[in-house]
C-alpha positions, 0 to 999 in steps of 0.5 A: 780487512781480515775477519777474525772469527772468535769462538765464544764458549756459551754455557750449555743448558743441559750442563746447567741442569746437570749441575743443579741435580748433582748436589742433591744426588751427592748429598743423597749418596753421602747420607743414603748409605748411612741411613740404610745401614742405620735402619738395618742395624736398628731392625737387626736389634729389633729382630733379636728382641723379637726372636728371643722375647716375642711381640710383647717385649717389642711392644715394651721397647717401642713404648720406651722409645716413644717415651724417649722421643717425647721427652727428647722433644722437651729436652731439646725444645725441638731445637735441632732444626732451629740451631742449624738454620740459625748458625747457617744464617749468621756470622760473627758476633750474632752467631756466637750469641746464638750458639751460647743462647741455644746451648743454655736453653737446651741445658736448662730444658734437659735438666727439667725433663730429666728431673721430671722423669726421675721424680714422677715415674708413675705419671709417665707410666700412666701417660704411656698406658703401662702398668703403674704398679709394676716396680720394674717399670718404675725403675725402668722409667728412672733409668730411661732418664739417663738415655734421654739426657744422652740423646739430648747431647747427641742431638745438639752435637749432630746439629753442630756437625750439620751446621759445619756442612760435614754431611759425610761425617755426620752420616757415619756418626749416625751409624754409631748408635744403631750399631751399638744397639745391635751389639747390645741387643742379644745380651740385653734380651737374655738378661730381660728373659731372666726377669729384669726389664730394666736392662732395656734402659741399658740398651737405649742408654748405651746406644745413646752414649756411643752416639755422643762419643762418635759425634764428639770425636767428629767435632774435635776435627773442627775444634778450631772453627767451633772455638771461633764460633763460641768465643768470637768476642768482636763486640765487648760491649756488655749491653750490646751482648745482652741485646744479642742474646735476647735477639738470638733467643727470639730467633731461636724460638721463632722457629723452635717454638712452633716446632716444640709445640708441634712436636709435643702435639705429635708425640702426645697424639702418638702416645695417646693412640698407642696407649689405646692399643695397649689398654684395649689389646695388650702389649702383644698386639701393640708389638705387632702394630709397632713392627708395622709402624717401624717398617714404615718409619724406617723405609720413609726415613731412608728416603728423607734422611738422604735428603734432609742434611742438604735440603733445608740449608739449601732452601734457607740459603736460596735468595729468591722464590724461583731458586726455592721452587726449582730446588723443591721440584728437583728434590720432590721428583727424585724422592717420588721415584725413590719412594715409589720403587721402595714402597712397591717392593715392600707391598709385594714382599710384606709377608716375607719382610715381616718374617725376615725382620721379626719372626713368625709370631708377628702374623698381624703385622702385614695387615697393618702394613697394607695401610701404613705403606700407602701413608708413607708416600704421602708422608714423604711428600708432605715432609718435603713440602713442610720444610720450605715453610721452615726455610722461609720462617713461616712457622705459624703455617708449619705449626698449624699443619702439624696441629691440623694433621695430628688432630685428624689422626687422633679423631679418626683413630677414635672414630674408626675404633667403632668399626675396627680394633684399635690397632687397625684404626690407627693404621687407617688413621695413619693415611688420614694423618699424612693426607691432611698434612700434605693438603695443608702444606701444599695449600700454604705454599700454593697461596704464598706462591712459594711452590707451584709444581709444573706438569712434569712434577705433578705427573711424576708424583701422581704416577708414583701414587697410582703405582703404589695404589695399584700394587697395593690393590693386587697384593691386598690379601697377601698377609 
């Protein structure tokens, strides 16, 4: 009897491993270039303002941007992540109810925030540490309200694009606002140099308007699907619809409630620390500190933005703890390599980077970067370990991590101010902030058995931190 040898194609483990890495790398490739372009365009706009107007006006623009971000937290209820998570995890009538509910909540919140800025500009100025008696600043705050409203619309539209899985499209949309800001920066700077700082509101509002237009145009390509999402009336029972809206609101606030409160705490802490710098050392030093802060934020965002559009939806869709653990390990490993290379390069080149991105007037900025660049590595890691808390709806831990970290930030900045000036104290406190946040998030995941890194992951991360500390020590006096 003849023996028939049958060849069976067995899955290759190396191919499976490669397939696991490919989606992460593809998402990073799609958004990484756009994040780099967005950061460079924003830095170009700041460079123009720095050269034409100097550090004090950079400090004013940074203050306005911080105020806008704080107001935007209230206007959107910190709901972008909740919107993406809710739409990604529901279908049919529950999705429709969720979208309608979130839309109504964001419209109401945005209206309240904009009205507050229009009616109480003096309180806003006092909160930011700016001169309340300056009529130009009062007018500036009122015009800034328009930028806040437009930014809230953009956040909502961008969340819909993310929910659609249009990661590549969203990456290009994210370039529109920074590009508009880069184009507007020089004419606005010239107008401001003539004595009218109100034009800074045009800069922020104009870029937000362009972002809204780009996101709206991108969504038009998916208008049939969006229409189905909003008008899928598969359940016409009135009482059932009301229950659906109530359930949707509870689902939304289960995530956004903690993020909203945490966001307010975050921005309150940042504005408080920045206000101490402005009151104690003035807008000039404030601008130089903001330059260091912006360089740190942009380079960290370059790594994080390359991951975020893929990271959260994938974790939220994971069906078991093992799948989440694998995904976190892969993402953390990639991020550690990328962050180490980028941060070490910036540490070595920080004096030249500051002169390139700003001007010779920013002599104090490299000194602040000594600390903030170290903190950036901890920030990237802590962010990657905080997102699993959202994916598993552990919002109490997520909120507690933010609260713990920003209380540590404010307290350490105030205490360190006894020995160092306010700006130096804030730079050192930046490291403490993310060390605290990382410790809290890692502890939560470990105790819940959601993430226990293997030796390779720990070794990769620790090697990156060691390299950054070693390069920083060698280049410490390079200012």
